[in-house]
C-alpha positions as CSV (number, residue, x, y, z in Angstrom):
1,M,11.9,6.7,-24.9
2,A,12.7,9.9,-22.9
3,V,15.2,10.0,-20.1
4,T,15.1,12.5,-17.3
5,F,17.8,13.1,-14.7
6,D,17.8,14.3,-11.1
7,L,20.5,17.0,-10.7
8,F,21.8,17.3,-7.1
9,G,23.5,14.1,-5.9
10,T,22.9,12.5,-9.3
11,L,24.7,14.5,-12.0
12,V,26.5,16.9,-9.6
13,D,27.6,17.4,-6.0
14,V,27.1,20.8,-4.5
15,E,28.6,22.4,-1.5
16,Y,25.7,23.8,0.6
17,P,26.0,26.2,3.6
18,D,26.7,24.4,6.8
19,D,24.1,26.6,8.5
20,P,21.5,27.8,5.9
21,S,19.7,30.0,8.5
22,A,22.9,31.8,9.3
23,A,23.9,32.1,5.6
24,V,20.6,33.7,4.7
25,A,20.7,36.0,7.7
26,G,24.1,37.2,6.6
27,A,22.9,37.8,3.1
28,L,19.9,39.7,4.4
29,R,22.1,42.0,6.5
30,D,24.3,42.6,3.4
31,A,21.1,43.7,1.6
32,G,20.3,46.1,4.4
33,V,17.6,44.1,6.1
34,S,17.2,44.1,9.9
35,V,17.3,40.5,10.9
36,P,15.2,39.6,14.0
37,D,17.1,38.4,17.1
38,D,15.3,35.0,17.0
39,W,15.9,34.5,13.3
40,D,16.9,30.8,13.7
41,D,13.5,30.1,15.3
42,A,11.7,32.1,12.6
43,Y,13.6,30.4,9.8
44,C,12.7,26.9,11.1
45,E,9.0,27.7,11.6
46,V,6.3,27.0,8.9
47,H,4.8,30.2,7.6
48,I,3.1,29.2,4.4
49,D,0.3,26.7,4.4
50,A,1.0,24.8,1.1
51,P,-0.7,21.6,-0.2
52,E,1.1,18.3,0.5
53,G,3.8,17.9,-2.2
54,A,3.8,21.6,-3.2
55,E,7.0,23.6,-3.3
56,V,7.3,26.7,-1.2
57,P,10.0,28.9,-2.8
58,L,12.6,29.7,-0.2
59,P,12.4,33.5,-0.9
60,A,8.7,33.4,-0.1
61,H,9.5,31.5,3.1
62,V,12.2,33.9,4.1
63,A,9.9,36.9,3.5
64,A,7.1,35.3,5.5
65,A,9.5,34.5,8.3
66,L,10.6,38.2,8.5
67,R,7.0,39.4,8.5
68,S,6.2,37.0,11.4
69,R,8.6,39.0,13.4
70,G,7.4,42.5,12.2
71,A,10.4,42.9,9.7
72,S,10.2,43.4,6.0
73,S,12.4,42.7,2.9
74,P,11.9,45.6,0.5
75,D,13.0,45.7,-3.1
76,N,13.0,41.9,-3.5
77,A,15.7,41.6,-0.8
78,A,14.6,38.1,0.3
79,R,15.1,36.7,-3.2
80,R,18.5,38.3,-3.6
81,A,19.6,37.1,-0.2
82,V,18.5,33.6,-0.8
83,V,20.2,33.5,-4.2
84,N,23.5,34.9,-2.8
85,A,23.4,32.6,0.3
86,F,23.2,29.5,-1.9
87,D,26.0,30.4,-4.4
88,P,27.1,26.9,-5.3
89,E,30.5,25.2,-5.6
90,V,29.9,22.4,-8.0
91,T,31.6,19.1,-8.8
92,T,30.4,17.1,-11.8
93,R,29.9,13.4,-10.9
94,P,31.8,10.7,-12.7
95,G,30.0,9.5,-15.8
96,A,27.4,12.4,-15.8
97,V,28.4,13.8,-19.1
98,E,28.6,10.4,-20.8
99,A,25.2,9.4,-19.4
100,V,23.5,12.5,-20.7
101,E,25.1,12.2,-24.1
102,A,24.1,8.5,-24.3
103,A,20.5,9.3,-23.3
104,R,20.3,11.8,-26.2
105,E,21.0,9.0,-28.6
106,R,17.8,7.3,-27.4
107,G,15.4,10.2,-27.4
108,P,14.6,13.5,-25.6
109,V,16.5,14.3,-22.4
110,G,15.2,16.3,-19.5
111,L,16.3,17.5,-16.1
112,L,13.9,17.2,-13.1
113,S,15.1,18.7,-9.9
114,N,13.7,19.4,-6.5
115,C,15.0,22.9,-5.7
116,S,13.4,25.7,-3.7
117,V,16.1,28.3,-4.6
118,P,15.6,30.4,-7.7
119,E,18.5,30.4,-10.2
120,L,20.4,27.6,-8.3
121,V,19.8,25.0,-11.0
122,S,21.0,27.3,-13.8
123,R,24.0,28.5,-11.8
124,T,24.9,24.9,-11.0
125,L,24.7,23.9,-14.7
126,I,26.9,26.8,-15.7
127,R,29.5,25.7,-13.2
128,S,29.4,22.1,-14.1
129,D,30.8,20.1,-17.0
130,L,27.3,19.6,-18.3
131,D,26.0,21.4,-21.4
132,R,22.7,23.1,-20.7
133,R,21.9,22.6,-24.4
134,G,22.0,18.9,-23.8
135,F,18.6,19.0,-22.1
136,D,15.5,19.4,-24.1
137,D,13.6,20.5,-20.9
138,I,14.6,21.7,-17.5
139,T,11.9,21.4,-14.8
140,T,12.4,22.5,-11.3
141,S,10.1,22.3,-8.3
142,V,10.4,26.0,-7.7
143,A,9.2,26.7,-11.2
144,C,6.5,24.0,-11.6
145,G,5.2,24.3,-8.0
146,W,5.5,20.6,-7.1
147,R,8.3,18.5,-5.5
148,K,9.1,14.9,-6.4
149,P,7.7,12.4,-5.6
150,H,4.4,14.2,-6.4
151,A,2.9,13.0,-9.7
152,Q,2.6,16.6,-11.0
153,A,6.3,17.1,-10.9
154,F,6.9,14.1,-13.2
155,E,4.0,15.0,-15.3
156,A,5.2,18.6,-15.8
157,S,8.6,17.3,-16.9
158,A,7.0,14.8,-19.3
159,R,4.9,17.6,-20.8
160,G,8.0,19.7,-21.3
161,L,9.5,16.8,-23.3
162,G,6.3,16.2,-25.3
163,V,5.9,12.7,-24.1
164,D,3.6,10.7,-21.7
165,S,5.0,10.1,-18.2
166,S,4.7,6.4,-18.9
167,D,7.4,6.8,-21.6
168,V,9.9,8.3,-19.2
169,V,12.9,6.7,-17.6
170,H,14.0,8.8,-14.6
171,V,17.5,8.6,-13.2
172,G,18.2,9.6,-9.6
173,D,19.9,8.8,-6.3
174,D,16.9,8.8,-4.0
175,P,14.2,6.1,-4.2
176,E,11.9,8.0,-1.9
177,T,11.7,11.0,-4.3
178,D,13.0,10.0,-7.7
179,G,11.3,6.6,-7.5
180,G,7.9,8.4,-7.7
181,I,8.2,8.1,-11.5
182,E,6.9,4.5,-11.1
183,A,3.6,5.8,-9.7
184,V,2.9,7.6,-13.0
185,G,3.9,4.6,-15.2
186,G,7.5,5.4,-15.9
187,Q,10.7,3.6,-15.0
188,F,13.3,4.4,-12.3
189,V,17.0,3.9,-12.5
190,N,18.4,3.8,-9.0
191,L,21.9,5.1,-8.7
192,R,22.3,3.4,-5.4
193,E,22.3,0.2,-7.4
194,T,24.1,1.1,-10.5
195,T,26.4,3.9,-11.8
196,L,26.1,6.6,-14.5
197,K,28.9,4.9,-16.5
198,T,27.0,1.6,-16.5
199,L,23.8,3.4,-17.5
200,A,25.6,5.2,-20.3
201,A,26.9,1.8,-21.6
202,R,23.5,0.3,-21.5
203,L,21.9,3.2,-23.4
204,R,24.6,3.1,-26.1
205,R,24.1,-0.7,-26.6
206,G,20.4,-0.2,-26.9
207,D,19.7,-2.2,-23.8
208,D,16.9,-1.7,-21.3
209,P,18.2,0.9,-18.9
210,C,16.3,-0.7,-16.1
211,P,17.2,-4.4,-16.3
């Protein structure tokens, strides 16, 4: 049995900017980019036609938003601005470390996160109490190209662990996204109905994590 965990809202809590559009605009200006006067409108518009369930990396969206207003982001400024705007303050959730350690006693362990910001997952792990080495695979939507609950997100994570998706137990806090594991034959542990500490105890006893 393989166990995968969602990251944000499941293993950690992260402080996001109250106004992402303004945060990105400030970071763009710091990078020397001329930000359009109607940036808030441009930021909220759809600029990239992606298939349903596909992830649009936020730097690509920001660069397209600038182009839509005749502005540009030279020298990879859009990526640098997005990374700097979403510099996380991280709190590890109670029971997170214990749950990951207990899962390792049962088989391979992965992390599967919806995240459109490059480097955010790695920065978050560094600033948490979690050991990155405790995960056999880390799959993010910005890297694999698909967001949960799309089947391809779960299948990419399972491939990274060397297992079939039907052998995966996925732990998360959002039934709408994390619960998508059930559509590919896996099991879902809903943290709205249980806790990480309870899950850790079940795993260590050898019980079914999804009673």
